[in-house]
N, C-alpha and C positions, 0 to 999 in steps of 0.2 A: 439412506438419507442423502442430502445434497452433497455432502463431502465425498461420499462413496461414488456418486455419479461423476463428480469432477475428477476423482482419482482415476476412474475408468477411462475418462476422456484424455488423460495424460498429464494432469497437473501433478506437481511433486512438492509444492509448497502450498499449504492449506491454511487460510486465515480463519481462526475461530471467530464465532459470532459475538465478539465483545465490543464492537464499535460503539454501541449505546449502553453497555452494561456498567454504567457509572451511577453512583449514588444519586447524583442530581437528576438523572433520567428515570431510574427504576426503583429508587428508594432503598430501604434497609436490606433488601435481598440481593444487593449488587454483587457481593462476594460469592454468594452461593451460585448465582447465575453465571458468574465468571468461571467458576470451577466446572459447572455443568457444561458450558459451551466448549471449554477446552477438552473436557472428557469426551464429549460427543465427537469432536473432531478427531481426537486421538484414536478412539475406538473404530472409526469409520475408514481410516486410511491405512495403507500397507506399512509394515515396518520399514524404516529407512526414509519415509517421507517426513518432511518437516512441518510442524504445526506452529504457525505464527500467531501470537496474540496481538489483536488490534488495539492500539492505543490512539484514540482519535481526539480531535478538538473537543473541549468541554462544552462548547455551544455549537452553533450551526457551521458546518464546514464551508458554506458559501457566504458566511457573514463574519469576516475577520473583525468587524467593528464590535462584535459581541464578545470578543475574547476577554476573559476576566483579567482584572488588574494583577492578581497573584494566582496563577494557575498551578504553582509548584506543589502545594500540599495534595491536591487531588490527583495530579499526574504521578506523584510519588506513590500514593496509595494504590493506584491502578497498576503501575509498573510492578510493585511488590506483589500484588495479588496475582498478576499474570505469571510472574516467576514462581510463586508458590503453587500455582495450578499446574506447572510443568510444561510450559511452552518451550519450544526450541529456540525461538527468537522473538523479539518484540518488534512489531511493525508500527512505527509512528506514522500514521497515514492520513492523507487528505487534509493537510494543514495549509490554509491560505494565509495564516498569520505567522510570519517567520520567527517572531519572538517567542510565541507560545510553542512553536515547533522545537525551538532550541531547548526550552525548559523540559519538554517531554523527552527529548533525546538524552539530555543529561540525567534525568531520573531513570530512564530505561537502562542506560549504560551503567548506572550505579548498582544495578542488580547483578552485573557480571555476565549477563546474557548478550549474545550478538544483537545488534540493533540495526534495522533498516529505517531510513527516513524518507518519507514520500510527501511531496507537496502537491497542491492542486492550484491551478490558475483559474478554476471554475469552468463550467461547461462551455462558455464563450471566450475563455482566455483573458478575461478582463481583470482578474484579481491579482495576478503576478506577471511581471515581464520576464522574459528569459534571462535578462541581466540580473534582475533581483533574485531569481531562482538560483542562478550560478553563485552569487555572493552568499546567499543563505546556505547553500549546500557546503561551502567551504567551512562555515561555522559548525555545521552539523558533523562534518567529518572530524574536525578538531575536537568536538565534544564526545566522539566515540562511535559515530555511525559507520558501519562497515559497508553500506551500500546506500546510494541515493537514487531516488526515483521520482517520477511524475505520474500522477494518477487522476482519474475522473475529470479530465478535460477531453473534449471531443477528439476522437481519433484523428480527424483531418486537421486539427490544430496542434497536435502534440509534438511534431518533429522539431520545431525550433527550441522547445524546452529540453528535449533529449540532447540536441546538439550543444546547448548551453551547459548541461550537466557533464557531458563528456569532456568538454573543454576545461571545466572547472575541477573535475575530480582527478586526483593524483593517480599515478600508475598503481594498479592493484586494488583500487576501489571500484567495484562494479556499478554500472548505471543501468537503470531499468525503467520500464513504462508499462502501465496498465490503464489504458484510456477507457472512457465510456464510448458507447457506440455512435455517438454523434448523430449524423443524419439518418442512420438506419436503426435508431434506438428501438429496442424491443423486437427487432426482426432477426430470425435465425435461418432464413432461406439461404440458398447457395450464394446468391449475389451479395447479400449483406455480409455473410461470413468471408467471402472472397475479398470484398472491399476492406474489411478490417485487417485481414492478413496482409494485404498489399500495403496498408499504412504501417503495419508492424515491420514489414520488410525494410521500410525506409529507416525505422528506428534502429534495427539491427545493423544496417549498413553504416549508420552514423556512429555505432559503437555500443549500443545497448546490448547487454547480455542476460538480462532478466526480463522476460516478457510474460504478460498476462492480460487480463481484461477486467473491466469494472462494470459500472451500471449499464443496463440495457443490452448486455451480452449474455451468453449462456454456454452450456457445455460444448455445443458445436464449435464455438469460437476457440475454446481451449483445445479441442481435438485437432482443429486445423493448425493451430499454433504448434502443438506438440509434434505433429507429423511434418510440419514444414521447417521447424527449427530445432532439430534433434540435438544440435551442438550447444544450445542455450540452456540456462538453468531452468 
């Protein structure tokens, strides 16, 4: 399966396919599908690799205006389901709405599992400013996030957000980035992969220690990151 391919490429944190496994998206089978997704990830990767449960916005990750007035009950249910399914950490990811992100982190942290919090400024960087991201990350850390990240913004636009997170995060809280492919979306030729890694190198130089990739990338991007950044998580 795909998790096995990415493990072979060098990934060591694997996100279970639970981004949309919420009752409002998949109906009454959501808990069964959550357990299935986590089980498939666990069975596909080597011992010692971490499986992250994806806890995503309740509505569209590029439409913060659709964030529900009270997201807490649903995020609590999903966080508990992920914990019961046996994930190693909960990844609250792709949040453009900082208030909903904070609720998700609070409910994820209440499970006792490690929590990573990741925001998105959207593909074109229009949804969050670096300053807003920095302020929000401080709140997430206070709520229990053990790492703060930026994801699913074009790779060529991601550096200012990484710099903002690094400046905001206290010593000992890792910062990370996993961007989308941006201008080379969907391409995995040598040039596209090299361009992505060049962007990732700027994130690492800025202080990011968790590196990955998001939409429009593939195993070749991860393999290049793994070989080029062996000192990173």
